[in-house]
N, C-alpha and C positions, 0 to 999 in steps of 0.2 A: 274190671276195668275202672269202676268208680274210685277204687282204692288208688289206683295209678294217677288218676287225675287228681284226687286230693293231695297225693304226695307232691306231684308236680306243682301245684298251686302253692303249697306251703314253702317249696323250694324257691319259687319265683319271688314270693313275698319276703322271704329271708334275704334274697339277693338285692332287692329293691330298697330295703329299710335302711335309711341313713340317718334316722333319728339320733340325735346325740353324738353323731360322728364328726370329728375334728380332723382334717388332713394334715399330716406332719409337714409343716412349712418350714423352709430354711429360713430362719430369724435374722441372719447376718444382715445388718444394715437396715432392718425393717423398723418403723416407727411403730411402737405398740399400740398407741392410741388409734392409729390409722388402721392397724391390723385388726383391731375389735371392731371397728365401725365396717370394715370390709367384710369380716366374717359374719357378723349380724346381718348384713345385707344379703351376703350369699346364702345364709341359712333360711332367710325369709323368702328369697326367690326360689329356692329348691324346693320348698315345702309346696309351692303352687305348680310345680313342674309336672306332677303326675308320675307315670312309669318311667323308669330310666335304668338301663343296663349299667351305664357308667355312673360314676359318682358326681352329681351335679355341683356339690360344695366344691369339691377339688377343682373341677372344671372351671367354675366361676372365679375362684382365687387365682388360678392360673391366668384367666382372661384378664384379671386385674393387675398382672404383672409379678405375681408371687412365684417363687421357685418351690417345687415339692422337694423335700428332703427324704432320702431312702435310708438314712441312718436311724438306728433305734436306740441312742444313748440318752 
């Protein structure tokens, strides 16, 4: 039983660790200097958010008006 709990905790820790994560943003028409400021702001606010199942950085960037890009080129 202890092993199952340990595995579950490791899984949850891996799911909520967004350190160094940058969401894939559609950069068309985006001012790069504003993007850098906004990204920094979202990273700082997400570090104090605590437990989160969703990605707080992506959520913050979308709230600031950015569009997530689902292309991988």
